C-alpha positions as CSV (number, residue, x, y, z in Angstrom):
1,K,-11.8,-32.2,-33.6
2,R,-10.0,-35.0,-35.4
3,L,-12.9,-37.4,-34.7
4,Q,-15.3,-34.9,-36.2
5,T,-13.1,-34.4,-39.3
6,S,-12.8,-38.2,-39.8
7,G,-16.6,-38.6,-39.6
8,V,-16.6,-40.6,-36.3
9,I,-18.5,-37.7,-34.6
10,V,-21.4,-36.7,-36.9
11,R,-23.1,-34.1,-34.7
12,Y,-23.3,-32.9,-31.2
13,C,-26.4,-33.0,-29.1
14,Y,-26.7,-30.3,-26.4
15,V,-28.7,-31.0,-23.3
16,P,-29.2,-27.7,-21.6
17,E,-29.6,-27.4,-17.8
18,T,-33.0,-25.9,-18.2
19,S,-33.4,-24.9,-14.5
20,K,-30.6,-22.4,-15.0
21,L,-32.5,-20.9,-18.0
22,G,-35.7,-20.8,-16.1
23,V,-37.3,-23.2,-18.5
24,S,-38.5,-26.6,-17.5
25,G,-41.3,-27.5,-20.0
26,Y,-41.1,-29.7,-23.0
27,T,-43.6,-30.9,-25.5
28,G,-43.1,-34.3,-26.9
29,L,-44.3,-35.1,-30.4
30,L,-44.5,-38.8,-31.1
31,V,-45.2,-40.7,-34.4
32,E,-46.0,-44.4,-34.2
33,Q,-43.8,-46.1,-36.8
34,R,-45.5,-49.5,-36.4
35,P,-49.1,-48.7,-35.1
36,S,-50.8,-51.5,-33.3
37,P,-53.3,-51.5,-30.4
38,P,-50.9,-53.3,-27.9
39,L,-48.0,-50.9,-28.7
40,R,-50.3,-47.9,-28.4
41,E,-51.7,-49.1,-25.1
42,A,-48.1,-49.7,-23.7
43,L,-47.1,-46.2,-24.8
44,L,-50.2,-44.6,-23.2
45,Q,-49.8,-46.5,-20.0
46,F,-46.1,-45.4,-19.8
47,L,-47.1,-41.7,-20.3
48,R,-50.1,-41.8,-18.0
49,R,-48.0,-43.3,-15.2
50,H,-45.0,-41.1,-15.6
51,P,-45.0,-38.4,-12.8
52,R,-43.5,-35.7,-15.0
53,V,-46.0,-36.0,-17.8
54,V,-48.7,-33.3,-17.2
55,A,-50.8,-33.5,-20.3
56,L,-51.4,-36.1,-23.0
57,T,-53.2,-35.7,-26.3
58,L,-54.1,-38.2,-29.0
59,N,-54.1,-36.6,-32.5
60,A,-55.4,-37.5,-35.9
61,G,-52.6,-36.0,-37.9
62,E,-48.9,-36.0,-38.4
63,W,-48.2,-36.5,-34.7
64,S,-50.2,-39.4,-33.3
65,V,-49.4,-38.5,-29.7
66,E,-48.5,-35.2,-28.1
67,F,-47.6,-34.8,-24.4
68,D,-46.3,-32.1,-22.1
69,L,-43.4,-32.9,-19.7
70,H,-42.1,-30.8,-16.8
71,V,-38.6,-31.7,-15.6
72,D,-36.0,-30.1,-13.4
73,G,-33.2,-30.3,-15.8
74,G,-31.4,-31.9,-18.7
75,D,-30.6,-35.1,-16.7
76,E,-34.3,-35.7,-16.0
77,L,-35.1,-35.2,-19.6
78,A,-32.4,-37.7,-20.7
79,A,-33.7,-40.2,-18.1
80,F,-37.3,-39.8,-19.4
81,E,-36.2,-40.4,-23.0
82,S,-34.2,-43.5,-21.9
83,A,-37.1,-44.9,-19.9
84,L,-39.4,-44.4,-22.8
85,S,-37.0,-46.2,-25.1
86,D,-36.7,-49.0,-22.6
87,A,-40.5,-49.4,-22.3
88,L,-41.2,-49.8,-26.0
89,P,-39.6,-52.0,-28.7
90,S,-36.9,-50.4,-30.9
91,G,-38.3,-48.6,-33.9
92,A,-41.8,-48.5,-32.5
93,F,-42.0,-44.7,-32.6
94,S,-40.2,-41.5,-33.6
95,L,-39.9,-38.9,-30.9
96,R,-39.2,-35.2,-31.1
97,M,-38.9,-33.1,-27.9
98,L,-39.5,-29.3,-28.2
99,Q,-38.4,-27.0,-25.4
100,V,-41.3,-24.7,-24.4
101,R,-40.0,-21.2,-24.0
102,Q,-43.2,-19.3,-23.3
103,M,-46.8,-20.3,-22.9
104,H,-49.1,-17.4,-23.9
105,K,-52.5,-18.9,-23.1
106,L,-53.7,-21.8,-21.1
107,Q,-57.3,-22.3,-20.1
108,P,-59.5,-25.3,-19.2
109,L,-61.7,-26.7,-21.9
110,P,-65.4,-25.8,-21.7
111,G,-67.2,-28.1,-19.4
112,A,-64.0,-29.6,-18.0
C-alpha cells in the first residue's frame, strides 16, 4: 500500500487464469508504430508460425493487424506477449489484447 501511495506502483495488471473461467480466447489488436515492409513481414511470420494464433486479419483502419489467440491460461498469454515483444524491435507496435467472452456467430467466408 505504501508503494502505491508513494507512486512507485502506478497500477496493477491482473492476468486471470482463464481456464478456470471457461474462457480461453483473446483477440489481439495491433497498431504498427513504425510501419515498414520488413517489420510487417517479421510480425506476420511470427503470427503465422505461432501455434496458438488461429486467425489473422490485415486491416485498413485503426488496427493494422487483428488476430485470434487460443491459450490455456494466463501464463500462456503472458508468454505469448513476451515472445512477440522479443521478436520485434521495441516501439515497433502497440498491442491491445481483448478477452473474448462469447462468440455469437462464426461461419466460413463464401467460397472458402
